[in-house]
Legacy VTK file of the C-alpha trace (Angstrom):
# vtk DataFile Version 3.0
C-alpha trace
ASCII
DATASET POLYDATA
POINTS 102 float
148.117 117.468 36.845
148.359 113.701 37.479
146.156 111.772 39.832
147.438 111.198 43.359
147.607 108.009 45.361
145.185 107.350 48.192
144.563 104.775 50.926
140.786 104.886 51.251
140.949 105.648 54.994
139.427 108.153 57.396
141.633 108.813 60.440
141.204 109.920 64.041
144.067 111.307 66.099
145.448 108.756 68.559
148.459 108.480 70.821
151.446 107.324 68.774
149.780 107.336 65.359
146.473 107.584 63.559
143.462 105.432 64.423
141.558 104.098 61.401
138.022 105.445 61.860
136.620 104.092 58.604
137.734 102.241 55.463
136.520 102.534 51.897
135.622 98.946 50.952
137.168 99.513 47.506
140.367 101.202 48.739
143.943 99.951 48.877
144.090 99.979 52.698
141.212 97.497 52.892
142.919 95.349 50.255
146.094 95.326 52.392
144.119 94.013 55.361
143.981 97.234 57.388
140.998 97.122 59.728
138.813 99.745 61.342
140.279 100.633 64.746
143.879 99.796 63.759
146.641 102.195 64.769
148.600 103.331 61.707
152.212 104.146 62.615
153.999 104.541 59.265
153.416 104.818 55.540
156.467 103.684 53.548
158.634 103.950 56.660
157.606 107.553 57.414
155.903 108.201 60.779
152.327 109.463 60.594
151.293 110.880 63.945
148.962 113.465 62.365
146.573 113.327 59.418
148.605 116.075 57.745
151.699 113.816 57.858
149.749 111.004 56.189
148.498 113.420 53.537
152.037 114.666 52.888
153.355 111.113 52.371
150.446 110.265 50.065
150.965 113.464 48.065
154.481 112.233 47.262
153.210 108.905 45.926
152.074 108.355 42.401
149.657 105.568 41.494
151.631 102.348 41.026
154.295 103.332 43.576
155.183 100.771 46.267
153.048 101.128 49.388
153.893 99.681 52.812
151.907 100.272 56.001
153.050 99.669 59.574
150.375 99.193 62.211
150.568 98.392 65.881
152.082 98.155 68.285
151.554 94.493 68.969
150.946 93.706 72.612
153.521 90.901 72.866
156.595 92.844 71.742
155.556 96.484 71.410
156.690 96.586 67.779
154.648 97.580 64.787
153.454 95.014 62.302
154.197 95.585 58.632
151.342 94.730 56.301
152.171 93.024 53.014
153.481 95.417 50.370
151.154 96.641 47.663
151.004 99.362 45.064
149.344 102.720 45.560
146.107 103.134 43.676
144.907 106.362 42.100
142.245 108.384 43.835
138.920 107.694 42.095
138.152 110.285 39.426
134.627 110.555 40.832
135.036 113.025 43.698
131.805 111.728 45.252
133.566 108.388 45.821
136.740 109.875 47.308
135.507 112.917 49.254
136.871 112.941 52.789
139.119 109.898 52.332
142.928 109.976 52.699
LINES 1 103
102 0 1 2 3 4 5 6 7 8 9 10 11 12 13 14 15 16 17 18 19 20 21 22 23 24 25 26 27 28 29 30 31 32 33 34 35 36 37 38 39 40 41 42 43 44 45 46 47 48 49 50 51 52 53 54 55 56 57 58 59 60 61 62 63 64 65 66 67 68 69 70 71 72 73 74 75 76 77 78 79 80 81 82 83 84 85 86 87 88 89 90 91 92 93 94 95 96 97 98 99 100 101
């Protein structure tokens, strides 16, 4: 079985999306500029209002696949902000490093 993609994020439920509770400093989300406390709305254009939805999207991604995150909404226009595109990274082989992270 191949390795799955991951973001390196721990989420909390929030109205309209998922609040970033913590970031792995070595994870792809941190590299994209996602910050603790941000509201994640979409992964690759798919809404993520529950952690299970985020997990389902990530399960579909293979390492090296395009990865786009939408956060927000911005106060001035109510629209989400798309972070620069990146590529999904594989979950670390060391389970101690990746335990509990999406």
